[in-house]
C-alpha positions, 0 to 999 in steps of 0.5 A: 400325109396331110397336111390333110390333110390350120391359125395363130392361137388367138384366131383359133378361139374365134369360132365360138358360136353354138348352133344347136339347131340341125340345118334344114335339108336341101329341097332335093334331098331328105333330111339328115337323121338327127344324131343328137350331137349339137353343132358347135365349134371347138371352143364352144364344145370345150365350154360345154364340158363341166368346168375342166380343171387346169390339171385335166387340161394340162393332162390332156395336152400332155397326152397329146404331146407324148403320143405326138413324140411317139408318132415322130419316133415311129415315123422316123424309124420305121423306114430305117427298120424296113431297109432291105426288106420287102416292106421298104417301099411301103414303109417309106411311103406311109406318112405321119398322119397314118401313124398319128391317127393309129396311135391316137386311136390306141390312146383313145381305147386305153384312156376310155378303159381307164375312164379318163378320156372324157375328163382330159378331153379339154386338152385335145385341141384338134382345131387349134393344132390344125389351124396353126399347121395350116397357117405355117403351111402358107410359108412354103407357098411361094406366090412368085413361083405360082404366078410365073411358072405355074400357068397350066396348074392354076387353070387346072386347079380352078377347073378341077376344084370347081367341077369336083366341089360342085359334084360332091356338093350335089351328090351330098345333097341328093343323099341327104347329107348335112350341109356342113358335112357336105361343105367339109367333104367337098372342100377336102376332096376337091382342094387339099384334104384336111387343111381345106376341110378345117378351113371349111369347118371354120367357115360353116361352123361344123361339128368337131365330129364332122371334122374328125370324120372328114379327116379320116376319109381323106387318110383312108382314100389318100393312102392307096392313091400313093401307089395306085396313081404312079402305077396307072400313070405307067400303065397309061404311058403318061409323060412325066409332066402329065403324071405329075399334074395328075398326082398333084391334082388328085391326091388330097394331102401334100405329104402323100403327093410328095410320096407318090410323086417320088415313086413316079420320078423326080420330074413328075414330083416337081410338077406334082408339087407345083400343082398341089401347092397351087390348090393349097393357095386357093384354100382362102378363096373357098373359105370366103365363098363358103362363109358368104354362102352359109351366112347369106343362104343356108342359115338365113331364115325366110324374111330375115334381114340381110346379114351385116358385114360385121356378122359375116366377119364374125364367122369368117375363119380368121386363121385363113388370113394368117395362112395368106399372110405367112405366104406373102411374108415367106415369099418376100423373105425368100426374095431378100435372102440367098437361096440356101439361107431361105431354104434352111429357114423354111425347113425349120418352119415346115418341121414346126408345122409337122409337129402341129399337124402330128398333134392334130392327127393324134387328137383326131384319133383321141376324139374319134367316136365309133358310135359317130361313125355308125350313126353317119352311115354309108352315105358320107363314104359313098359321096367321098368315094364317088367324088374321088373317082370323078376327081381322078377322071376329070383330073386325068383329062385336064392333065392331058389337055394342059400338060401334054406339051409341058417339059420339065 
């Protein structure tokens, strides 16, 4: 699943500002209750840990790698184990983020019982892993294909992202959500799940707990969508193109889109992949917009001077540049080699991306706090769930309007 569901190592260390103030509530909503958790980036949070030793950091990384390898083993072998059983289709559709988070949660519980989790938590580099994965995701986004063959999907992506993001942001404000959590949820549900959420997190300097929470909601809602959308497309009698556009525009992780599109059929899968890839390509645009909004409006005090370009650049999530750069490089490279060679090399990069995302989801499971979930309450779930419904309805209308005459 995600992708979900990422930056090069140096870029992952850019977001170092510690913001210890809870952001003010919007004018039309009550303030979000203070949970006592400081607003900080991953680097700042690591700095707040009492001088972790090299051994503790290495131990934490080793745990992530070990559990990641276990995840890859399970992800590879479960479909084989389920062959010729009633669970065959389910096993083939469940993607690695589900296994990674589950295994991470298991490790979380074991380490907590052994009183080791906090001591080695400096090695749980969730942001670094996800950012690196998102940067590598750019290599599989061929800008030439998008510009020449995805006209309707570009229009659909722009309209769908704008309307769903606006609705989620509005509803989150009405229910009093923290502005930074609103940004994460709005980006995740309207664009491409965890990848968009982490880009938004870098732009608004969200809490690590908020990233884990948003990622968990993406997985929870994406999993049933894998099966529900192809079934509904069949019930509604949608064409392959419309069904693919609907699936690609609504399921929040690329891997889940691929699984659902495969259920709907090969032609639907092709359209779903193009539509989702188009949405992925807009991650950078949203990150820039959120950086500007939070710098100029949300965190700018009354009467304060207009932020300088340097301040804007200082908080901009640099890994987004890596994402765009790998997309451009990948596009140019594929034009310079034969199709077979290019596909083989992109497959290697995609496999590396999968490893980093597995490590990221394992880290999310290791860092997950049930206390934080209870403190967040029902409001984020209500906002995200409502946005998913709106996304489905708007996405269906746009898919029918834009793809009803489209042939695969």
